C-alpha positions in Angstrom: 77.0 -18.3 -21.7 78.4 -16.0 -19.0 82.2 -16.0 -18.5 83.7 -14.5 -15.4 87.0 -12.7 -16.1 89.4 -10.8 -13.9 89.9 -8.1 -16.5 86.3 -7.5 -17.8 84.1 -8.9 -15.0 81.2 -11.0 -16.3 81.0 -11.2 -20.1 78.3 -12.7 -22.2 79.5 -15.0 -25.0 77.2 -16.6 -27.6 78.1 -19.5 -29.9 78.4 -16.9 -32.7 81.3 -15.4 -30.8 83.3 -18.6 -30.6 86.6 -18.6 -32.5 89.1 -21.4 -32.9 92.8 -20.7 -33.4 94.2 -24.2 -34.2 97.8 -23.0 -33.6 97.0 -20.6 -30.8 98.8 -17.2 -30.6 102.5 -16.6 -30.4 103.5 -17.3 -26.8 100.0 -18.8 -26.1 100.0 -21.9 -28.3 98.1 -23.9 -25.7 95.1 -21.6 -25.9 93.1 -22.5 -29.0 89.4 -21.9 -28.2 88.2 -18.4 -27.6 85.2 -16.2 -27.4 85.5 -12.9 -29.3 83.4 -10.5 -27.3 82.5 -6.9 -27.6 81.7 -5.3 -24.2 80.0 -2.0 -25.0 82.1 -0.1 -22.4 85.3 -1.0 -24.2 84.3 -0.1 -27.7 85.9 -0.1 -30.3 88.0 -2.8 -28.6 86.9 -6.4 -28.8 88.4 -9.1 -26.6 89.6 -12.7 -27.3 88.9 -14.6 -24.1 90.5 -18.0 -23.7 88.1 -20.8 -22.8 91.1 -22.7 -21.3 91.7 -19.8 -18.8 89.2 -16.8 -18.9 91.8 -14.6 -17.3 93.9 -14.9 -20.5 92.4 -12.1 -22.6 93.6 -10.3 -25.6 92.3 -6.8 -26.5 92.0 -6.5 -30.3 91.0 -3.9 -32.8 89.7 -4.2 -36.3 92.7 -3.2 -38.4 90.4 -1.1 -40.7 90.0 1.4 -37.9 93.7 2.1 -37.6 95.4 2.4 -41.0 93.6 2.8 -44.3 96.7 1.7 -46.1 97.0 -1.5 -44.0 96.3 -4.4 -46.4 98.5 -7.3 -45.4 99.2 -10.0 -48.0 97.5 -13.2 -46.7 99.0 -16.2 -48.4 96.9 -18.9 -50.1 98.0 -21.5 -47.5 96.8 -19.3 -44.7 93.5 -18.7 -46.5 93.0 -22.5 -47.0 93.9 -23.2 -43.4 90.9 -21.0 -42.4 88.5 -22.9 -44.7 88.2 -19.8 -46.9 88.3 -19.4 -50.7 90.3 -16.6 -52.4 87.1 -14.4 -52.6 85.8 -14.9 -49.1 85.9 -11.8 -46.9 88.3 -12.1 -43.9 88.5 -10.0 -40.8 91.9 -8.6 -39.8 92.3 -8.0 -36.1 95.4 -6.6 -34.4 96.5 -7.1 -30.8 96.6 -4.0 -28.7 99.0 -3.2 -25.9 98.7 -0.5 -23.2 101.9 0.6 -21.5 100.5 2.6 -18.5 104.0 3.7 -17.5 104.5 5.6 -20.8 100.8 6.2 -21.5 101.2 4.5 -24.9 98.6 2.4 -26.7 100.1 0.3 -29.5 98.9 -2.4 -31.9 100.8 -5.2 -33.5 100.6 -4.7 -37.3 103.4 -7.3 -37.9 101.4 -10.3 -36.7 97.7 -9.8 -37.3 95.0 -12.3 -36.5 93.1 -13.3 -39.6 89.5 -14.5 -39.0 87.2 -16.2 -41.4 83.7 -15.1 -40.2 81.9 -18.2 -41.7 84.2 -21.0 -40.4 85.0 -19.1 -37.2 88.6 -20.2 -37.7 91.4 -17.8 -37.1 95.2 -17.7 -37.2 97.9 -15.3 -36.4 100.0 -14.5 -39.4 103.5 -13.1 -39.1 104.1 -10.8 -42.0 107.5 -10.6 -43.7 106.8 -7.1 -44.9 109.1 -4.9 -42.9 106.8 -1.8 -43.1 104.7 -3.1 -40.2 105.8 -3.1 -36.6 104.8 -5.0 -33.5 104.3 -1.7 -31.7 102.5 0.8 -34.0 101.7 3.7 -31.8 98.0 4.7 -31.6 98.6 7.1 -28.6 101.7 8.4 -26.9 105.3 8.5 -28.2 106.7 5.9 -30.7 108.4 3.0 -29.1 112.2 3.0 -28.5 112.4 -0.7 -29.1 110.1 -2.5 -31.5 111.3 -6.0 -30.8 108.5 -6.7 -28.2 106.8 -10.1 -28.6 103.3 -10.1 -29.9 102.0 -11.9 -26.9 103.0 -9.0 -24.7 99.7 -7.3 -25.6 97.7 -9.6 -23.3 100.1 -9.4 -20.4 100.3 -5.6 -20.5 96.6 -4.9 -21.2 95.2 -7.5 -18.8 
């Protein structure tokens, strides 16, 4: 299936790329069905594209690429909601934000997206662990204010 987007142009999505977030994302609760696509020209970024509105797109990164010590505690309730057992592997994705004015690329480590690759169910989990911020700097200077909403990633990167 080809999806026309404002941000990425035409993107190919296969049924294997479909992801359901039954609760949506913070600030985007009405968007529940997505394609998780990997356009080669944007690697290592992947993009969550909303089927409800293809112009709503969220750049994400595999958390393992960013911080070797990032092992968020995912609760049993969250695991069950994804249709996963305690031993099932889960993918941890983090939303990315680009602030062109400051030249900063940040990721939201406070509210990762947890994906069960088999069920294709995902959910955004807000961590209570204060070590992780919503604006962990990948490039550029650290943020002055880390209270940005997780949904800002899509608005700033799109």
